[in-house]
N, C-alpha and C positions, 0 to 999 in steps of 0.2 A: 140272491141266488138267481143265476140265469135260468131261463125256461128250457134251454137245450144245451147239450154239450157242444162246445165249439169245434171239437175234433170229429166226432162221429154223428152228430145231430140227434143223439139219444135224448128223448124228452125226460126230464128229471121227475115229472109227476105224471105217471101214466093215466091216472084218473083222479077226480076230486076225492079227497079224503084217503088217498092211498097210504099215506104215512101214519095213519092212526094205528096200524098194526106195529109200527116201529116202537110204540110205547111199551109193548110187551117185551120186545127185544131189549130196550134200554132198561126195563125193570130187571130182566135177567142179568144184565151187566152190573146193575146196582147191587143186586143180591150177591153177585160174585165179589164185588169190591168190599161189601160189608163182611162177608165171610173171610176173605183174604186178610183184611186189616185185623179182624178179631183173632184169627189164628196167629198172625205175626205178633200181635201184642201179647197174646197169651204165652207163647213160647219164648219170645225174645225179651220181653219186658217183665216176665215173671208174674203174670196175672195182676195188672195194675188195678186201681179202683175204677168204679163205673164211669166217673167223669172223664177219665183218660180215654176209655173206649168211645164215648160219645164225641168228644172233641176230635179225636183222631179220625173217626169215620166221617164226621162232618167236613173236616179239612180235605181229606182225600177225595170225598165225593164232589166238593166244590172245584177242586183242581182238575178232576177227570171229566167233569160235565161236558166240555166242548168235544173231547174225544168220544165219549159215549154217544153224544148226539149225532156226530158225524158217522160213526161206524154202525150205529143202529139203523140209520137211514140207508147207508150203503148196503148193509146186509139185507134189509128189507127189499131193496131194489134188485139185488142179485138173486135172492131166493124166490120172490114172487112177482117180479116185474119182467121176467123173460130176458134179462140182460146177461150177456156172457162177456168175459174179459178177453181182449185181444191185445197181446203185447205190442209194443211199438215196432213198426216195420211189417207187421203181419196184416194181411188184407182183412178188413172188417167183415163180419158176417151179417152186416146190416143190409137188408134188402132195399132200404131207401137210399143207399149210397148212389152218388151221382157220377162215379168214375167208371161206369161200365161202357 
């Protein structure tokens, strides 16, 4: 992972250990995945045996791990890193911008 964004020069790690808080966000995502898979299995599969729940949750968790990792870090950066999104073509609100 690069240290800075190539477009806006935003640093990806504002301080050492910044992304430790992203573990809590990814935990929330994991709980949501567990609950969603459990509800879907209960209603669509007619309450299968316990092993079906365990296997299904494990497979879905392994498949969604890269997305959960990426989005938990992005959410942490947006919520607590002071980053705001600027669509393409808009002037960045970055005071370190060199195009002034």
